[in-house]
Phi, psi and omega in degrees: 000312186292330179294322182292334177302320177298324178292323177301313183293321178300318179296316180300313182294322180300318180289312184302318184274347165292324175296321179301322179302315180295315183299314181292329183291323187273007181287351168091176180218192182253204180280161179234153178267171182292342181293345179274358182281152171281119185297336181271355184268143178295149183295137179290165178296150180293143183300331180291332176291320181291322182275003180288186186270355185256154175285161180204186179224163176072039178296136182206119179231133173263126185257131180261159178290128181299324182271344181218089185301342181279350183258131176286116183269335180176178180224131177244126180222163177207154179291323178202162179221161181210123181293134174259324176208176181303330183246007186227136180226144170259143183231157178248132180050062176289148179225134178232124169254127180232125185260109183283155183297331183276007178099345178285162182234137178248133177234130179235136176217156178204169177285326181206170180197168176219124184242141168257122187230124178293138186276161170088000182234124183292145174054030180284149179281140176304133182282332177201172179169186182216135174249132185228155173076098176052056179287128181231131176239131179236143174237130180246145173291160175298135182258157182300136179077005179073015182287158180282151176291156175244117179302137180088346180243310179274139183280134180280140175289325182215140174230122180239139179227153171220144184269359177229176187299143175252116183257141176225149180225103182295323183292320180263004178052053185232141178226132186206155172206145176268358184269187179273129179256126179237127184232137173234125178221093181059244183279358188249137175228136185227146173214132178201164186235145173065074183266140172225131178228135179233133183250137170267101187289332180291312180274355180052056179213162176286125180265333178196135169223123185219135167245118186291330179229120179277163177227283180199158165233129184237132181234127180246106185303324182298325179290329177292324180290318184274352183054046180284134180286176178289184185276036181280139175249152180302138177272134175278143180299143177274127181302136176080356181253160175292134179272173180296340178291345180275353182280130181293157175299153179290117185278155169259165182296136178248011185281334182219153181279337182249148177290135181292157178295135184297129180287163176297142183296146178266124184247127176232145181235138187228155170242132183239134182232125170258120189247139170070129172058040181286129178223131176244127186231142172209124189048241181261003179270132178227142175239130185242138176204177179262330186210134175243115178257135176238141172238132186219146175247126178254140174244114186054047176062024181223144175288135179300141177301336181263009185298332181253030176071021179099086175052050180296129179085002180286337176240155183288128180289162178299142180296137179270104183262175181296129180300143182274132178297139179075021181295325178233119184238143173284178182300140177071006175281129179271132178279133179233172181297150178297132184296139176276130182270196180260034182294135176268170176301326181293313181295322178296323179293322179297315179296316180298318179295318180296316181292323177297320178294324177294320184292316182268357176075013183279341179275122183286159172257128188236131173248123177236153175205157185253341182261201184288159166243120185232132175240127179225149179282159179245135179271338179233138181296121180280167179301327183295338182251012182293323180231020179208142177280339180221129176222163180211163174211127177250123183228171179213060183293330182280314183269349174119286186227147171289132184247145174235134181218137175215086186302324184293333179255002181071022183267135171215149183206156178220130175220159176283317181209151175236118184236150180208154174236115188290321184295315178270358180055049177255141175228132181235129174253124184247142178197076181306139179078021177076031183267007167281120180226117175237127184228132172248112185302128179079356182242302182172189182205163175226133175230130182201182181258323183202130180230133181239135182237135171239115187285330179289316180277344181073032184249148173230126182237118178256114184262140180087186181299141178208153181226132178238120177250144177216138178277125182253353176205162180268163176304139179098339177284150186236033180286359175279356178092004178233181181250025184289334182077003180282150179294142177277129185234147174251153181212139171234126180233138175217160186252342185255301181194162174224137182231141180228136175245118179257155178294140178247126180235124180054042177075008182239131178293133177255182181271000186273115184281132178254319181218138173228131183228136179233133184233145172091102175046055186286133172236138180213145179204153172242019183094337176240294178286157184207142172240133179230148173059030178284138175283325181202149174224127180233131176247130181247139182238143178232164183282135176248183180301136182095358177087350179283165180256146175229158178295128181248325186203143171241129180240131184236129174255120181069181175093174180235125181247132176234153182254008179077003180236024178091358179262137183223143179219146175209156181179169178292326178215124179235143179228142172236124178257144184239153175224165177306145183298151182248344183229042178097344178280157178293319184223152173234129170290129186242347182205137174233125178233153179207153176210155178083097177053053184280139175218128179229132181235130178212125182053237180263020184248144174222133182228129175239143177190175175269334178224141180219135179222116180236149175255140185238156176199170175262138175276187183296336178270001179086005179279146177281125179233160176270127179256340181204141181223134179224124179235144183222148172066115177062041184285129173229124186233137173235125182244198182284156176055037174078008179286151181205165179204150171227133185200169172278328179219151176221129180227130181199171175280175187296324180272005182055037175282325175234116184231136176244130176247129179241142179183183181230064355260174170272158181226136177228131183225157176192135176052045178084354178263150183220131174246130177239140179181167180282334177215112181242127181242122178248129177244104185292327181288317177277346182057053179234154173228129179234144176232122177258132184090182182296147181197184185206141173244134179230147177223126180264101183294340178292341178263349184220088184295342180288344178067045180297162187058034175070017178079016179296133176277316177199158175218145179226160181203165182247345186240308190197149174217143177218136174234127179251111185290327180296310182274344183073029185257125176241125183229131177238134184233136175092101178049044183288142179214131181236134181222137181214160174234090179296336173212167186299339184254007183234134177232119178254136180227135178230124180231138180192171173284332179215130179236130178239122178245127180246126181247176178302125178301153185300324182290349183253000179264172181105219185294337183282347183247147178293132182094012176073234186268016181290132178273140181244151179285134176257304180205158177231133177237130178234125184238135175279183182255130180271173177095190182301325181265044187300135175231162181250154170270148182214152176224137184217141173234130177242133179241129185259156182291141182290330180272350178211090185299348179272347184262128180277126178260326182222143174227130175236117188233135180229137183218141177183167178290337176219136176226129180233130177234124179251111183284336180284310180277352182057049179239153177223131182217146171232100187284001181233179178303144181192187178211160180218134180240134176233116181245130181225115181251013183288147175290160186303320185292347180255000186275335178076021181277164178282162180298133179081023179300139187289176183300320185294340182235003185257134176072175179301138180189176178220143181234135179241123178250132174227152179206161180252332182272276184203171176217136176222146183222130173262107187290333181292314182268344182078015182266132178234144179235127179240133187242143171063120176046051180282139179220134179232126177236126178241135178236132176277128178278354179275312182240359179079006180289150182246144168234131187230140179221133176229145177193172176275337180211139182223127175252128186235136174250123183244156172244122182296138176253351180259199182266006182145197183290138175277138180301333181283347180090004182288152179277132181225107179172181179246145181285127176253320188206145176220139179231114183253141181227142173077113176052052184282133174231126182229134180225134176216117183064240181262004182251149177226150184219139177236132182204173174272331179219151176210133176247128181241124179254105184287336181288311180275344179075039183231157178229136179237119184246142178222160180248154175288158179308132181090349178247176179219157176271135182240132180242129178249133181227124184296339181277349181245146183287337184227148178289163178248132179237144180197171177290321176220153176221130175255129184237113176267101185287335182287314183265357180056052182236140181244132174240126184248136180242124180053065180292159179256160179302150184255135176237125183290139180285149180284332187235042178080177183278165177156174183284127180293000000 
């Protein structure tokens, strides 16, 4: 629509200034000398004969240039003349040839005329007169070689006719007619009534040109391309009159041998007004207004060739077709097919015919008006001509608003004013207060305050608040998710400005949009998706197959975008990239990126980061889904069932079934548990968590009274960790360490190169297990590291005093290359060499021992167990078995006394002092009974005993030693000179009494007592 406005103005100016050519031409010249005569032509009649009192025939006058008497300015002839008065003559069939300085030729003819001619001067130009009866004016372009045109052969540039007398007054420089003036000039046709033209001869400019009643100006682009002449037909020679062949060639100046220096150009500026009932029409499009103002700058009475930005209108503009629904979409708007309207075959035919006419240029552009047409000169350059040689303004102050209507396309519009500058090819639509209204029925609408168009650059700038509506579905469709049957509509609203960049081809703006930008509190919606509080929205279009443009990217600065399905995104800058549709849609969003304080919410998920990059696709149902998500810098994630994460980077699939968190370190938490590491991988489908590199697991029991994961407070590792939720398996590798506080006074520690914790499998928790969904510990495995850098696994329990939580009262420590604890069977085993330490600092009154408890179990003390073979403990029965080179050392912390036991095998009965098995696998209890076998060595105070078997009762404080058949038990006492040997020996450590059974003969030692 806006491009055609320029053609309307071009057509108007072409006609108006064709009239100027005629007006300036008839202003006349002065006398001529004989040197301007054609030597081969017969001498014209003497002026005294013409001015005499008798009628005659063959009138012929040669007119000289007033400013250059040596130049022939024209020829005036008539078939016959008749004196009316001494200075006035009537003529029959007058003919005027006028040779313009720029090489063009003017020809005027009429059926009759009346001239007023001052007497006594030869070849003088009529000072005034009237031409009547079929007055025709023709203008010819300069011909090659300067030859004169031949009527009927050479095509006229312009043909003007009037049905009433044409009056001219040379003295007052006035030209007028009360009749209808009709002009045809190539692609331009003009009609108007009651013309008056006044020339300022001193300034050589038009002082006034007025048509009191306008009619129309019609412009046909196809004729401009083909350079088709007007509807002039060859004139037949009039019998008895001089023919056009008698007109001399257009002479050049003979006064000087050299061409004079070109004078400075003469510049004149005019304002032209078309008043009342202004209508501009092209095909089915019409523009209505009250007044059309034109401002024009003439150089040497001619419009500059560049006045219209370079041959404006010389080529057919691109056809203005129906705007496509969904051409510009905000973020998350899905593109759908253009809605089908209720167009009938007839309406489609009208549109097709109109578009065909636009394409081939055969449909004319018509400007009509009902009031005067007035042209006046300007003494001061107006603002409208500061950067343009031609400008215009269409207004409707009387009727209200300028209207645009195109029924075949469903277009209607309202503006306060339409302004344009032809040289810069600018068009401005003004509408203070949002009164610019453009509507395409069934497609969309635009409302704004001011819109500026530049056809050369292909830009449209809408300043101030504006609203763009577009229909995205037809009535009856239910893609909005309800059954209302209402059409789905999209809307973009902004408060500051909107800018559009259209493709430019051969210097002409086309309808193909390349960039669209909206600024200031941008809101956008498609009925489902929505953008709010956006600072800016930009849509980019790229060329697709066939040369057409498609939407490629939407960029949003600031704001909150929702997709109507519970998903929301916001950030300082967001982008959506589009690709050709894959499931019947025109376009598919394929990528969403955001940066700067990014926040995305979907279902029960929330993600924050500084950068976000997601991949999108359509599922089998055609819904847009996320297939890949990548977040960087300051990542904060909240998931389902209380899960959360913090990381430097997050990478996952669209459903977040497999997610990787990277950081220094990254953190992942759920239900009071926390995993930290440099690379954490969560697989929701497999329900696994892996950590590569050093990491840490923490559990806050204050948040989880159920004590899940066996009550572990934290675990750390240096190489790798994996947790399988289905199997309940937790594995830590590399300097693994596990520490927990099952209660405020107990601290359990497990250290190894590799730790494996097995919990209740997922399929066994819930209603089938006591405690609901609480996971229970099944077993713990701790493995040391083999090889040159051999390390041991260890388990330790520390119990703190109730009256002083900082003071350790008990320590139970276990060490071996392998440690296994089974919480179900309540067993603890070390299948390799190891050691165990039991430290008890409790006072006697808190130990709960029986009266007369022996030294090994009485009062504060510590016991160290070592073995070379293995150790196993049945926690339920309290029975422990230690194999090969077993050694037990007990020290009393009260008096510093030692009790020592060695054997090849040791069976121990313990009494638990805690609430049950420790998750770390550490031993917690008091010694009740011990049974040693093989190479038994027992020492208490100053006595030592050697036997094959020994039974120690910690409750009674006694030891019973026996020998294997053929052997004997030997007791060494530092207070006696010789050892005691017997088959059995009973030792009451409490009463310090020895009972010997079947003693053997005694032999005094040669060198004092001591251990053999």
